N, C-alpha and C positions, 0 to 999 in steps of 0.2 A: 521487313520493317526495319529501317535504318535509322542511328543517332549520330548524332553531333559531336561526338565523342567525348565528351563529358559527362563521369556518371554518378548518382549519388549514393551513399549507401544503402542506402533502400533500394535501390536500384538494383547493386551488387548482389545483393541477398535473394531479389525477385527476378533478375534478367541477367544483368551484366557481367558477373564473376566469370564467366564461359566466352568462350568462343563462339560461343551461338550468336551475339550479335557484331556484325560486320557493319563500318561506320562506311554508309554511302554504297554498297554493294545491292545490286539488283537481285532479288529473290528467285532465280532461274534454278529450276531442277534438273539438271543433264539426263540423270539417267532415271526418269519417273519413267513408268510405262506410258504408252500413249493409248494404250487400251487396257483396262483393269481385266480384263477376263483372262483367268488363267487357267491354261487347257492341261490335260495330261501328256502331252508333247513337250509343253514347258519341262516338266517335274523330270522328264529323262534327261534334258538337260542338264536341269540342275542338281539330278543325280551325279553327274560326270563331275562337277564342279568339288563335291561335297567328297567324290568317294565311296559312293556307295553305291549297292546294285539292288533295286527294286522291281519287284516283278511288277508287269501291266494292273494286274488285279489289284496287287499294294499300291499302288500309285492312284489310282480307280479309288479305293478306301479312303483316304488320306486328303482327294482333292477339297473336297469340301472343306474341311479346318484350313486347307493352304488359303482357300480363298477369304475362309474369315479372316486368317492371321494378318493377311494383304490388307485389309482394311484397319486391324489395331496399330499395326505399325503410321498408317498416316495421325491417327489421332495422338499415339506418341509421340510425332514428332513435329504439332503444330504447340505442345506445351511447351517448346524452349527453354528447358533446363538448364540450368545456370552451371558452369563451369567446375564451381566449388562443391557441388551439389553428388555426395557419394551414395553411391547404392549399398545398403545395406549387407555389403560383403567385406567389411572392413579385414583387410589382412592381418594377423597378429604377429609378429616373429614367435620362432620357438624358445623360450630363452629358460635353461635349469636352473631350476630354483633353488638345488642343492647346492651350487657351484659357489665357493668362497673368493672372491677377489683379493688378489696380494695385497697388503697393506702400503700403503703411501704415505712419504712425509709431507710436511707442508711444503709449495712450493714458493718459495719466495723469489719477489725480484730481483732479479741480480744487478748487476752496475753496467752502465752502457759501457758499450764499444767507444775507443777514441774519436774523435768527430773534428774534424778543423775546417768542414765546408758545408752550405746546403747539400750538396749531395751525400755526404757523409750522413749528414741528418735524414734525409730522404731515406736512405736503406738502413737507417734501424729497425729494429725488431720491435714488435709492440712491447714485449716488457722493457726495452732499452728506452721509447718512447716515452714511456712511463715513466720510467726513472726520470728522465730529462723534465718533463711536466713536474713534476711531485719536487723535483730539486728545485724549480723556477729557473733553468737555466735555457728552457724557451717555454714562452706563453702558447695555452694553446692558440690563440689568432694568430702568432706568428708561423707556427705550424702549420694552420688550415690554409694560409695565405702561401707559405711553401708550396704546397700540394697543389693549390689550385691553379698556379702558375706555369708547376710542371705538368700538370693536366693540358692545360694550353699550348704548351709548346709541343710537346713530344704525341699527341692526338692526331696531326694530320700525318705521322711516317706510321702510327701502330694502328688509329682506328677502333680505338678499346672504351669510346665517350659517347652515348647515345646523349644523355642531357647534364650539363655540370649543374649541382645543385647551391651555387656558390652565395646567393642571401642566406638559404636554409642553413649551410655550412658556417657561414660568418656570425650568423644571429646564435647558431646553437657552440660555436667556440667561443663567445663572447661570455654566454652565460657560462659553460666551462672554465673560466679562466677567472671568472667572478668567484665561483664556487672554491676553486684551488688556490687562489688567495684569500680565502677565508677560512682553508685548511678544513673544508667539506668536502672529503674525498669520496667519492662513490666506489672504486675500484682502480685495476689494471687500464680498464681504457676509459677511463675520462680523461678527454680532452684528445683522446687518439682520431685521427681522423681513417673516415674508410670508403669502400666504393660500394656498388651493391647490383647485381645481376640485373638487368632492365628486364626480369620478369615480376618484380615486388611493386607491388602500389606504395609509394610517397606521395601525401597529399599536395596538390598542386603542382605535380611535375608527371611530364604523360609517362607510362608507362607501356610501352611496345611492343614488347614481348618478341623484338628482333625481328617482325613482317610486317611487309609495307601497307596491309589490312589494318593493320592496329596503330600507326606510325602517329594517329591522333588521338590515340585514346587515354583519358586521363581519369583517376580517381581520386574523389575525396576524403580519402584515410590514408592512412600507414599501414603497412602488412606487419604481421604478429612479430615478423624480427628487426621492423623496424622500430617500432615500438621498443623491443627488448634494450636494443643498440640506443634509443634514448633514453633509457631509463638507467643504462650502464654511464651514460655520459659521452657516449661516443659522438662524433662528426659527422656526419653524410655528407659528402664532399662530390659525388656522382651518381647518375646510371648508368651504367657499365652493358657493353655490348655482349649479345648472346647470340647464337645461330637463329636464324627464323626457326620458331615454335621450338626452340629448345634441342636444336639438331646443329651440329656442326658450327663452324666459325664465319660462316656469312651470311650476313644481316644483309636491310634494307639499304645500309649505308657504306657495303664493300665488304672486306674480308678482315677481320681484325689481324694483326702480324705478330708473329715472336719475337719479341725484341731480343734475340740471340740469334735471329737470322731474319731480316724483313723482307725476305723472298718466300719466307714460308708462314702459314698462316698459325694461329697461335692451338691449332686443336678448338675442339669444342665440347659443352654447348659454352661451357661459363666462358668462355673464349676473351672478353674485357674483364673479367676479373683475375683472371693469370697473367694477361698480359700488363695490366696495370700494376699488379703486384711487383711482379718480375723487372719491370722496370724504375721503380721506386716512384711510383706517380700517384699511392696510397699507401697509406701504415698496414692495412690490411684489405681484405675483400670478404664477400658472401657469395659463393656459386650453389648450386641446385646440381642433383646425381638424379637420373634414372637409370642409366646405364653408363657410367663412364663421364660423365659432364663435370668432374670434378677431378677426379685423379688425369684423367688423360692430358689435359691443357696445363696441369702441375705438373706432369711431367715430361711434354714441351716445352714449357717455359722455364723449367729447372726452379718452380719454390715449391712449398710443401703444401699439401692438401691433406685435409679429414674430412669422409664422409662416413657421420654419424649411424648408427644402428637407425633405421627404420620406426621413425615413432618419437627421435628424442626429439627434435626442433619444430614447432607446429609450422605449418606451411600456408597458413591462414592470409588469404592476401595475394600470393601468389598464383600465377598460373598456374592449374591443374597439367598435367600431360599425363599421367599414370596415378589414380589414385592410391594402389598398393604396392610404388615402387619409386614414387618421388622424394626425395632426401635432401633438407636444405644443410649447409656443410660452411667451414669456414677455409677461405684460401689464402696462406700467411708466407711470411721467408724462414719461419721455423716451426717447428712439431710443437716446442711450448707456448708459440705463441696461437697453434689452431685450438692447443688444449683450456688457454685464459679465453679465446671468443667463443667456444662452445660453452665455457661454463656460463658466461653470459646471455648469449640466445637459449637454451634448453630449456627445456619444461611445458607441464603440460596447460592445454590449452581445449578450451570446451568447443571452441568453434573449428580444429582440429581433430576427427575422431581418432587419430592413429596415434594421438602423441599420449607420452606415457610419466608415470609418478614417479620410474624410477631413479633411483639417487645416483648424483654425478661426482665422483671426488677425481681430483686431479692432485697430482705429487710428483715427487720421486721415489723412487725403492730405498726401502729400508734392507733387504733382504734378499740380494741379488741369487742367492744358493738355493732358495725355496720356489725358485720361478720356473717353471716347464715350458720351454720354448719347443713348438714344431718349426723344420727347418722344410720346406717344400720338396717335394723331389719325384722323379719320376719312377722309381723302382724303389720303396720301403725296404730293400733288403741291401740297399750298395749303402755305402759308406755317405757320411754328410759331406758335401762339398766344402770346401775350403777356399772359399770367399771371407776376405777381411772383415766383414760385418760376421761372418761365425767366428771368425779368431778371436774378434773383440767380446760379442757376447759370451763364448771359453772361457776367454780369461776373467771376467767378472765375476765369474761361477756359475753363470745358469745352466740349469741342466736339458742341454739340446739333443733332440732326436728326429730322426725324419718321418713325416708322413706324408702318404697321397691319400686325394680325396677322390671318390668317384666323377666322372665327369656329368655336366647337367648334358639335359637332351635340347637339342635345339627348338625340338615343338613347344618350349617353356616360353620364349617369348613372344608365341601368335599373340602372348599377351599384352604386350607394351602396344602392340600395333591397334588390336583392337581397342583397348581403352582411350588410347589417344584419339582414334578415328570417332568413338563415341562423343569425347569431348566438344569434336569440332565437325561434328556431321551439318549441321545446319550450314556452314560454310562450306562443306566438303560438298554439298550440294546447291551450293551458288556459285557464280563469278568470279567468288573472293579466290576461289581456290587457286587462280590464277596470282594471287597476289601474296603466298605464303613461302615463296622459293621453290628448289628442282626437287628436295629431297622427302617433303612430305608426300604431298598428291597419291605416289604409287603404294605408299604406306595406306593413307586415309581409305583411298577406292578399293583396293585390294582386299583391305579387313572386311568389305561388307558381304564376300564371299567366305569367310569362314562361319561354320554352322555351329549354332550358340552349343549344341550337345558338345561340340569337340574345343568348345573355348570351355565351359567348366568343366571337363577333364584336363585342361591346360593348366587349370587351376589346385586339381587334385595331384597332378603330376608335381606342381610345385610346392605342396605340402609333403611329397615323399619324399622330395629333394631335403625339406629342411630336417625332418627325420634321418635322412642317412648321415648328412654331413652331420646333425649331431654328436651322432653315435661314432662314426670316423674323426672327430673332433676328441672325443674322452676325457681327458681329466688337464688337456692342454691350456695355458693360460693366452699365449698369443703364438700365432705361427707368422715366420718371416720368409720373405722370398724376395728374390731382384728382378723377376721376370713379371713385368707392369703389367701384360693384357694376356690373362691365361685364364685356364678354366676356372680356378677359385677365385678370382676376380670377378668374373660372369654369376658363378654360385652364389657369391655375397650379395650380390645386388637383385637376385629372385631372395633370398634368405633373412636379408636387412641386417648384414654382419656389419659392422662398424673396419676401416679401415685407413690407413694415416701411408701418406707418399712423400717421402724425403728425397732433394738430388744426390745422387751419389756420382759426379763426375761425368765423363764423356767417353764411349765407346770407339773402338777403331773406324768406326764408319762416320765418324762426326756427329753421333745421333747420342742426344742426353741418358741417361740411366738414373736407375731409382733404384730404394730400396723400399719395400713395403711392409708393415706391419701389419698384420688383421687382427682384431682380437672376439673375444665371446660377445654374445649381444648385450649392451648397454653396459658393459667395459671399458668406455673411451681412452679411461685415467689412465688403464693399465696398459694398452694402445699408445698413447702418445709418451708415455713415461717412457718404455723403451726404444722408441725412434728418437727422443731427447737424446737420450744417452747413447743414442748411435750418432747422432747429429755434432753431439759435441768433440766426436774425436774427430771430426773433419773439416775443412774450410769450403768445402763446395757452396754452402750454403751464404757461403760470405762473400762470393764473385759476385759480380755486375757486368750487366749486359754493354753490348760494345755501339750503345746509339747513340 
């Protein structure tokens, strides 16, 4: 069953939220058996795939049930389940109720950096843009036109824009300008233009998920994060590129480039969000992360990214990849900006079962001496490394001590592939599998051979990982590391812990360096406060790419 690319709200809930609907695709099922009769010899082959060893009598014993199950699979496949429909196996992060977060003072919007040109304005932080708007040094309409011009000018080099939402942007900017002139201020994002990863629906515009199979897909409603930003008075400039179905930086329009090195991709999958923010084409952007898709492009493009706790931000209206791991977060020029944006988009949503009512407080520290910081090390008995960021934290009076965590077992990540394959099952069984890039097809196809028992046991192993990680974390407030892609990074994507990454110069090999601050569950305010304090001692985030 195909459709014309225009989907109503009713159809979203009943049919089209998922990749199960493929515009114009033939419903060929390439790996359906031509003969439905399953024999004992077939089970012997299946045993090898599953890594089990049954006796001939055991295979004969289960044959009738296997044949029955095979018919049940067909029944489920005909249901055409929507992408946003979760099984009632909702992942719940293991937060410690007894933990008391450090007290934070109120975060005030500071003065802007000096600006003498449009480019100076374009590279302002969110806080700086907010100050310019509130002081009426620039209007939301003027700012929106400035960014739209930059998007049109630089996109041919960066390939970061899927769709400009110019008409919507100018409408929102005009409304924001009228409210600002009347002193009806909504908050720090009022009148600030942004871009959003093209996994999220924006009414009246395409939502392509980065894949050719969905390049004409359109929904008639806004995603939850778009609703929240509209309520905050922010201005939606563009749908920004993402790797096909949220994998890497290659989409149907090409490869999104790193503004610092146009011979290099921007990394993914929030490729366009990081690239556009780095190049000063938007005030801030929205990305998503399942396993690195905010932090990796933020590192590559030398911007600040925040992966919130699992459940902090509603994913309603966004493409589901894995219901137990997907997170939504901001990509900005500063860590302080990520906190301001998160404050606007966070909150419980009845349409997303994973969302939380946990309070969110942002600000600055009052008492650094009470702060307990773990410094990631390969050996807890070795001295804390003497990195410049560690010295800065020590000088502020923070209590630093080495910490080491147990590495996660790779088997846990089978969850990602199986869950994603479940959402895109009908597409996988159709000719549409040839229209989603080169990276996902082997993942989706191989997931068919993962035994259900082992899939559920992988969930249990992930639960054990959460228990062990919480124990090893102890009474620490945050953990800081300059290793971007490591075991703790992957662990935290599995356990749901928040992490902020900030640029920290360039290494001897010319590759960007960064510092990461990892926090306890639902303690994004503490994480952002530590990262912002470190960032204020540096100038890395103030540098501009040579585009």
